[in-house]
Short mmCIF file of the C-alpha atoms (twelve columns), coordinates in Angstrom:
data_MODEL
# 
_entry.id   MODEL 
# 
loop_
_atom_site.group_PDB 
_atom_site.id 
_atom_site.type_symbol 
_atom_site.label_atom_id 
_atom_site.label_alt_id 
_atom_site.label_comp_id 
_atom_site.label_asym_id 
_atom_site.label_seq_id 
_atom_site.Cartn_x 
_atom_site.Cartn_y 
_atom_site.Cartn_z 
_atom_site.pdbx_PDB_model_num 
ATOM 1   C CA . MET A 1   -15.284 2.199   17.354  1 
ATOM 2   C CA . THR A 2   -18.654 3.625   16.367  1 
ATOM 3   C CA . GLY A 3   -20.082 4.549   12.988  1 
ATOM 4   C CA . PHE A 4   -19.196 3.197   9.571   1 
ATOM 5   C CA . THR A 5   -19.653 4.113   5.951   1 
ATOM 6   C CA . ASP A 6   -20.177 1.678   3.080   1 
ATOM 7   C CA . ASP A 7   -18.351 3.020   0.054   1 
ATOM 8   C CA . LEU A 8   -17.977 1.916   -3.547  1 
ATOM 9   C CA . ILE A 9   -14.457 2.280   -4.951  1 
ATOM 10  C CA . LEU A 10  -13.036 1.851   -8.464  1 
ATOM 11  C CA . GLY A 11  -16.325 2.578   -10.147 1 
ATOM 12  C CA . GLY A 12  -18.132 0.070   -7.930  1 
ATOM 13  C CA . ARG A 13  -15.636 -2.762  -8.361  1 
ATOM 14  C CA . VAL A 14  -14.795 -2.725  -4.629  1 
ATOM 15  C CA . ALA A 15  -17.241 -2.406  -1.730  1 
ATOM 16  C CA . LEU A 16  -15.534 -1.033  1.379   1 
ATOM 17  C CA . ARG A 17  -16.846 -0.653  4.919   1 
ATOM 18  C CA . GLN A 18  -14.648 1.669   6.978   1 
ATOM 19  C CA . PRO A 19  -14.889 3.871   10.065  1 
ATOM 20  C CA . ALA A 20  -16.865 7.061   9.555   1 
ATOM 21  C CA . HIS A 21  -14.241 8.971   11.545  1 
ATOM 22  C CA . GLY A 22  -10.511 8.608   12.059  1 
ATOM 23  C CA . PHE A 23  -8.255  7.066   9.432   1 
ATOM 24  C CA . ARG A 24  -10.015 6.351   6.133   1 
ATOM 25  C CA . SER A 25  -8.512  4.820   3.016   1 
ATOM 26  C CA . GLY A 26  -8.441  6.953   -0.108  1 
ATOM 27  C CA . SER A 27  -6.463  7.666   -3.242  1 
ATOM 28  C CA . ASP A 28  -3.128  6.483   -1.828  1 
ATOM 29  C CA . ALA A 29  -4.532  2.982   -1.369  1 
ATOM 30  C CA . VAL A 30  -5.786  2.852   -4.957  1 
ATOM 31  C CA . MET A 31  -2.523  4.256   -6.344  1 
ATOM 32  C CA . LEU A 32  -0.576  1.657   -4.394  1 
ATOM 33  C CA . ALA A 33  -2.670  -1.198  -5.789  1 
ATOM 34  C CA . ALA A 34  -2.414  0.171   -9.330  1 
ATOM 35  C CA . ALA A 35  1.392   -0.053  -9.176  1 
ATOM 36  C CA . CYS A 36  1.387   -3.736  -8.160  1 
ATOM 37  C CA . HIS A 37  2.070   -6.389  -10.783 1 
ATOM 38  C CA . PRO A 38  2.535   -9.848  -9.264  1 
ATOM 39  C CA . ARG A 39  3.310   -12.815 -11.479 1 
ATOM 40  C CA . PRO A 40  0.314   -14.793 -12.816 1 
ATOM 41  C CA . GLY A 41  -1.249  -16.771 -9.981  1 
ATOM 42  C CA . GLY A 42  0.994   -14.989 -7.481  1 
ATOM 43  C CA . ARG A 43  0.656   -14.921 -3.701  1 
ATOM 44  C CA . VAL A 44  0.318   -11.385 -2.303  1 
ATOM 45  C CA . LEU A 45  0.746   -9.952  1.208   1 
ATOM 46  C CA . GLU A 46  -0.337  -6.524  2.378   1 
ATOM 47  C CA . LEU A 47  1.447   -5.291  5.497   1 
ATOM 48  C CA . GLY A 48  -0.723  -3.033  7.662   1 
ATOM 49  C CA . CYS A 49  -3.758  -3.699  5.499   1 
ATOM 50  C CA . GLY A 50  -6.254  -1.550  7.429   1 
ATOM 51  C CA . THR A 51  -9.744  -2.231  6.103   1 
ATOM 52  C CA . GLY A 52  -8.260  -3.875  3.015   1 
ATOM 53  C CA . LEU A 53  -8.661  -1.387  0.174   1 
ATOM 54  C CA . PRO A 54  -5.238  -1.866  -1.508  1 
ATOM 55  C CA . MET A 55  -5.356  -5.654  -1.580  1 
ATOM 56  C CA . LEU A 56  -9.014  -5.684  -2.632  1 
ATOM 57  C CA . SER A 57  -8.316  -3.146  -5.382  1 
ATOM 58  C CA . LEU A 58  -5.512  -5.333  -6.669  1 
ATOM 59  C CA . ALA A 59  -7.721  -8.414  -6.424  1 
ATOM 60  C CA . ALA A 60  -10.422 -6.637  -8.448  1 
ATOM 61  C CA . ARG A 61  -7.927  -6.015  -11.250 1 
ATOM 62  C CA . ARG A 62  -6.155  -9.363  -10.993 1 
ATOM 63  C CA . SER A 63  -8.563  -12.250 -10.519 1 
ATOM 64  C CA . ASP A 64  -5.701  -14.766 -10.647 1 
ATOM 65  C CA . VAL A 65  -3.922  -13.771 -7.413  1 
ATOM 66  C CA . THR A 66  -4.460  -14.867 -3.809  1 
ATOM 67  C CA . PHE A 67  -3.822  -12.471 -0.955  1 
ATOM 68  C CA . VAL A 68  -3.283  -12.116 2.792   1 
ATOM 69  C CA . GLY A 69  -3.602  -8.953  4.870   1 
ATOM 70  C CA . LEU A 70  -1.778  -8.325  8.151   1 
ATOM 71  C CA . GLU A 71  -3.270  -5.715  10.501  1 
ATOM 72  C CA . VAL A 72  -2.235  -4.868  14.065  1 
ATOM 73  C CA . GLN A 73  -5.609  -3.433  15.210  1 
ATOM 74  C CA . PRO A 74  -8.075  -6.288  15.807  1 
ATOM 75  C CA . ALA A 75  -11.164 -4.143  15.213  1 
ATOM 76  C CA . ILE A 76  -9.791  -2.900  11.892  1 
ATOM 77  C CA . ALA A 77  -8.719  -6.434  10.929  1 
ATOM 78  C CA . ALA A 78  -12.316 -7.538  11.579  1 
ATOM 79  C CA . LEU A 79  -13.537 -4.871  9.137   1 
ATOM 80  C CA . ALA A 80  -11.038 -6.124  6.543   1 
ATOM 81  C CA . ALA A 81  -12.483 -9.625  6.940   1 
ATOM 82  C CA . ILE A 82  -15.991 -8.221  6.419   1 
ATOM 83  C CA . ASN A 83  -14.793 -6.451  3.277   1 
ATOM 84  C CA . ILE A 84  -13.232 -9.615  1.894   1 
ATOM 85  C CA . ALA A 85  -16.586 -11.360 2.320   1 
ATOM 86  C CA . SER A 86  -18.525 -8.409  0.870   1 
ATOM 87  C CA . ASN A 87  -16.411 -8.631  -2.258  1 
ATOM 88  C CA . ALA A 88  -16.954 -12.400 -2.562  1 
ATOM 89  C CA . ALA A 89  -13.220 -12.976 -2.135  1 
ATOM 90  C CA . GLU A 90  -13.187 -15.439 0.796   1 
ATOM 91  C CA . GLY A 91  -11.769 -18.170 -1.429  1 
ATOM 92  C CA . ARG A 92  -8.881  -15.963 -2.512  1 
ATOM 93  C CA . GLY A 93  -8.001  -13.862 0.525   1 
ATOM 94  C CA . MET A 94  -7.821  -13.647 4.285   1 
ATOM 95  C CA . VAL A 95  -6.696  -11.258 7.012   1 
ATOM 96  C CA . CYS A 96  -4.546  -11.951 10.082  1 
ATOM 97  C CA . ALA A 97  -4.320  -9.805  13.204  1 
ATOM 98  C CA . GLY A 98  -0.645  -9.239  13.941  1 
ATOM 99  C CA . ASP A 99  2.289   -6.846  14.036  1 
ATOM 100 C CA . VAL A 100 4.510   -6.034  11.081  1 
ATOM 101 C CA . GLY A 101 7.597   -6.387  13.260  1 
ATOM 102 C CA . VAL A 102 6.862   -10.052 13.949  1 
ATOM 103 C CA . ALA A 103 4.953   -10.984 10.793  1 
ATOM 104 C CA . PRO A 104 3.994   -14.670 11.244  1 
ATOM 105 C CA . PHE A 105 4.992   -15.891 7.788   1 
ATOM 106 C CA . ALA A 106 7.838   -17.971 6.429   1 
ATOM 107 C CA . ASP A 107 10.732  -16.200 4.735   1 
ATOM 108 C CA . HIS A 108 10.445  -15.696 0.967   1 
ATOM 109 C CA . SER A 109 6.818   -16.860 0.861   1 
ATOM 110 C CA . PHE A 110 5.159   -14.091 -1.189  1 
ATOM 111 C CA . ASP A 111 5.559   -13.025 -4.797  1 
ATOM 112 C CA . LEU A 112 4.497   -9.491  -3.947  1 
ATOM 113 C CA . VAL A 113 4.438   -7.524  -0.700  1 
ATOM 114 C CA . LEU A 114 2.642   -4.171  -0.658  1 
ATOM 115 C CA . ALA A 115 2.363   -1.602  2.090   1 
ATOM 116 C CA . ASN A 116 1.308   1.933   2.904   1 
ATOM 117 C CA . PRO A 117 3.508   2.395   5.990   1 
ATOM 118 C CA . PRO A 118 2.785   5.184   8.463   1 
ATOM 119 C CA . TYR A 119 3.797   8.404   6.719   1 
ATOM 120 C CA . PHE A 120 5.331   10.157  9.703   1 
ATOM 121 C CA . ASP A 121 8.010   9.674   12.302  1 
ATOM 122 C CA . ALA A 122 6.062   9.782   15.586  1 
ATOM 123 C CA . GLY A 123 8.058   12.749  16.887  1 
ATOM 124 C CA . ARG A 124 7.677   14.951  13.820  1 
ATOM 125 C CA . PHE A 125 3.985   15.649  13.408  1 
ATOM 126 C CA . ARG A 126 0.924   16.703  15.345  1 
ATOM 127 C CA . ARG A 127 -0.623  13.741  17.108  1 
ATOM 128 C CA . SER A 128 -4.200  12.749  16.335  1 
ATOM 129 C CA . PRO A 129 -6.741  12.367  19.167  1 
ATOM 130 C CA . ASP A 130 -8.214  9.391   17.298  1 
ATOM 131 C CA . ALA A 131 -6.294  6.276   18.367  1 
ATOM 132 C CA . ALA A 132 -6.831  4.297   15.163  1 
ATOM 133 C CA . ARG A 133 -5.810  7.259   12.999  1 
ATOM 134 C CA . GLU A 134 -2.740  7.795   15.168  1 
ATOM 135 C CA . ILE A 135 -1.616  4.189   14.684  1 
ATOM 136 C CA . ALA A 136 -2.182  4.352   10.935  1 
ATOM 137 C CA . ARG A 137 -0.356  7.658   10.386  1 
ATOM 138 C CA . SER A 138 2.642   7.508   12.727  1 
ATOM 139 C CA . GLU A 139 5.336   5.009   13.593  1 
ATOM 140 C CA . GLY A 140 4.761   3.030   16.740  1 
ATOM 141 C CA . ALA A 141 6.914   0.157   17.901  1 
ATOM 142 C CA . VAL A 142 7.947   -0.676  14.310  1 
ATOM 143 C CA . PRO A 143 9.956   2.053   12.518  1 
ATOM 144 C CA . LEU A 144 10.023  2.427   8.752   1 
ATOM 145 C CA . ALA A 145 13.220  0.349   8.572   1 
ATOM 146 C CA . GLY A 146 11.322  -2.487  10.255  1 
ATOM 147 C CA . TRP A 147 8.570   -2.389  7.628   1 
ATOM 148 C CA . ILE A 148 11.164  -2.560  4.872   1 
ATOM 149 C CA . GLY A 149 13.102  -5.341  6.580   1 
ATOM 150 C CA . THR A 150 9.960   -7.430  6.950   1 
ATOM 151 C CA . ALA A 151 8.952   -6.841  3.334   1 
ATOM 152 C CA . VAL A 152 12.386  -7.838  2.015   1 
ATOM 153 C CA . ARG A 153 12.444  -10.944 4.213   1 
ATOM 154 C CA . LEU A 154 9.114   -12.173 2.900   1 
ATOM 155 C CA . ILE A 155 9.672   -11.614 -0.839  1 
ATOM 156 C CA . ALA A 156 10.179  -14.798 -2.843  1 
ATOM 157 C CA . PRO A 157 13.036  -14.983 -5.390  1 
ATOM 158 C CA . GLY A 158 12.096  -12.938 -8.424  1 
ATOM 159 C CA . GLY A 159 9.382   -11.084 -6.498  1 
ATOM 160 C CA . HIS A 160 9.176   -7.497  -5.331  1 
ATOM 161 C CA . ALA A 161 7.567   -5.083  -2.882  1 
ATOM 162 C CA . VAL A 162 5.642   -1.894  -3.619  1 
ATOM 163 C CA . LEU A 163 5.236   0.934   -1.084  1 
ATOM 164 C CA . ILE A 164 3.806   4.442   -1.065  1 
ATOM 165 C CA . LEU A 165 5.460   7.089   1.112   1 
ATOM 166 C CA . ARG A 166 6.247   10.762  1.459   1 
ATOM 167 C CA . ARG A 167 9.277   11.714  -0.607  1 
ATOM 168 C CA . GLU A 168 11.077  13.139  2.425   1 
ATOM 169 C CA . ARG A 169 11.582  9.599   3.744   1 
ATOM 170 C CA . LEU A 170 13.521  8.299   0.752   1 
ATOM 171 C CA . ALA A 171 16.862  8.525   2.572   1 
ATOM 172 C CA . GLU A 172 15.522  6.247   5.318   1 
ATOM 173 C CA . VAL A 173 14.371  3.752   2.718   1 
ATOM 174 C CA . ARG A 174 17.760  3.662   1.026   1 
ATOM 175 C CA . ASP A 175 19.539  3.207   4.354   1 
ATOM 176 C CA . ALA A 176 17.283  0.255   5.221   1 
ATOM 177 C CA . LEU A 177 17.718  -1.660  1.957   1 
ATOM 178 C CA . PRO A 178 20.225  -4.501  1.542   1 
ATOM 179 C CA . ALA A 179 23.027  -3.778  -0.899  1 
ATOM 180 C CA . ASP A 180 21.609  -6.018  -3.640  1 
ATOM 181 C CA . CYS A 181 18.095  -4.554  -3.564  1 
ATOM 182 C CA . ALA A 182 17.205  -2.322  -6.520  1 
ATOM 183 C CA . LEU A 183 14.939  0.646   -5.839  1 
ATOM 184 C CA . ASP A 184 12.574  2.079   -8.452  1 
ATOM 185 C CA . ILE A 185 10.962  5.437   -7.658  1 
ATOM 186 C CA . ARG A 186 7.800   6.758   -9.304  1 
ATOM 187 C CA . PRO A 187 6.914   10.263  -7.984  1 
ATOM 188 C CA . LEU A 188 3.250   11.216  -7.732  1 
ATOM 189 C CA . GLY A 189 2.854   14.920  -8.449  1 
ATOM 190 C CA . SER A 190 -0.255  16.829  -7.542  1 
ATOM 191 C CA . ARG A 191 0.085   18.925  -10.721 1 
ATOM 192 C CA . ALA A 192 2.542   19.054  -13.605 1 
ATOM 193 C CA . GLY A 193 5.594   21.145  -12.752 1 
ATOM 194 C CA . ARG A 194 5.083   20.992  -8.984  1 
ATOM 195 C CA . PRO A 195 7.384   18.959  -6.726  1 
ATOM 196 C CA . ALA A 196 6.001   15.526  -5.894  1 
ATOM 197 C CA . LYS A 197 5.311   14.991  -2.202  1 
ATOM 198 C CA . ARG A 198 4.511   11.276  -2.512  1 
ATOM 199 C CA . VAL A 199 6.389   8.464   -4.190  1 
ATOM 200 C CA . LEU A 200 5.639   4.917   -5.198  1 
ATOM 201 C CA . LEU A 201 8.586   2.619   -4.524  1 
ATOM 202 C CA . ARG A 202 9.360   -0.789  -5.967  1 
ATOM 203 C CA . LEU A 203 11.915  -2.880  -4.073  1 
ATOM 204 C CA . ARG A 204 13.582  -5.709  -6.000  1 
ATOM 205 C CA . PRO A 205 15.855  -7.879  -3.817  1 
ATOM 206 C CA . GLY A 206 18.570  -9.832  -5.554  1 
ATOM 207 C CA . ALA A 207 18.898  -7.277  -8.345  1 
ATOM 208 C CA . ASP A 208 21.733  -4.841  -9.065  1 
ATOM 209 C CA . GLY A 209 21.194  -2.547  -6.078  1 
ATOM 210 C CA . ALA A 210 20.744  0.457   -8.370  1 
ATOM 211 C CA . VAL A 211 18.322  3.342   -7.807  1 
ATOM 212 C CA . HIS A 212 16.118  4.285   -10.762 1 
ATOM 213 C CA . GLU A 213 13.833  7.338   -10.715 1 
ATOM 214 C CA . LEU A 214 11.062  7.375   -13.292 1 
ATOM 215 C CA . PRO A 215 9.148   10.422  -14.560 1 
ATOM 216 C CA . ALA A 216 6.544   11.813  -12.185 1 
ATOM 217 C CA . LEU A 217 2.862   11.160  -12.782 1 
ATOM 218 C CA . ALA A 218 0.706   14.308  -12.697 1 
ATOM 219 C CA . LEU A 219 -2.600  13.555  -10.990 1 
ATOM 220 C CA . HIS A 220 -4.381  16.931  -11.253 1 
ATOM 221 C CA . GLU A 221 -4.869  19.562  -13.921 1 
ATOM 222 C CA . ALA A 222 -4.145  23.242  -13.268 1 
ATOM 223 C CA . ASP A 223 -7.786  23.743  -12.239 1 
ATOM 224 C CA . GLY A 224 -7.583  20.916  -9.675  1 
ATOM 225 C CA . CYS A 225 -9.562  18.362  -11.680 1 
ATOM 226 C CA . ASP A 226 -8.179  14.856  -12.079 1 
ATOM 227 C CA . THR A 227 -5.985  14.242  -15.101 1 
ATOM 228 C CA . PRO A 228 -7.205  11.519  -17.492 1 
ATOM 229 C CA . LEU A 229 -4.457  9.316   -16.044 1 
ATOM 230 C CA . ALA A 230 -5.742  9.767   -12.489 1 
ATOM 231 C CA . SER A 231 -9.354  9.233   -13.553 1 
ATOM 232 C CA . GLY A 232 -8.422  5.991   -15.266 1 
ATOM 233 C CA . ILE A 233 -6.631  4.735   -12.159 1 
ATOM 234 C CA . MET A 234 -9.299  5.792   -9.656  1 
ATOM 235 C CA . ARG A 235 -12.423 4.882   -11.630 1 
ATOM 236 C CA . ASP A 236 -11.429 2.252   -14.165 1 
ATOM 237 C CA . ALA A 237 -8.739  0.306   -12.260 1 
ATOM 238 C CA . ASP A 238 -6.069  1.250   -14.820 1 
ATOM 239 C CA . PRO A 239 -2.557  0.128   -13.809 1 
ATOM 240 C CA . ILE A 240 0.512   2.252   -13.103 1 
ATOM 241 C CA . MET A 241 3.432   0.836   -15.046 1 
ATOM 242 C CA . TRP A 242 7.129   0.828   -14.137 1 
ATOM 243 C CA . SER A 243 8.491   1.296   -17.636 1 
# 
């Protein structure tokens, strides 16, 4: 891996070092963090944390939580550790190198699990020549059902998981959930009136097993500029609510 950029996110609240080329964190990571609401003093896990932007964005908004990131690529995990230190969060967070399929944590040990799983089934999209980007974007040894199974296993009673995915994968999510796990869906529309391609999902094990779809959030105006809602999330660390 050669070449990095040092970026300021959330209006300078988060300093992020990431590869100059290949997979780079962006708006999805910030949207994911904005939709996370762990209990006060909660313990948080990010599956597939990459360079750490979602968990660090959440930590910037919620100074009371502690967090752990799990990342399969050792070089990327090392960058996440650098970013934790750069944001003076060593006392609150850490990163582990490991695979989502064999996450080395005790069952029911986190109040919140968050993840931005690979968007694509490995056989259904054009492969990237960049190895790190390929791993981040497409399923490898762990399919989407495996990510969901791990998340559900690790959620403490009364806790939940939050994911961001392409809408076309909703059927796979529903098939992977246990019968008692409620699913809340918050579509993210590029512009008002256009179909949403991405969705935020909240998984609540031990609930009623119902599926609830909330109104879509429009992120861009007709001219392509950010809506006030999107600007507040991306620049001011405003939260995305589930009610």
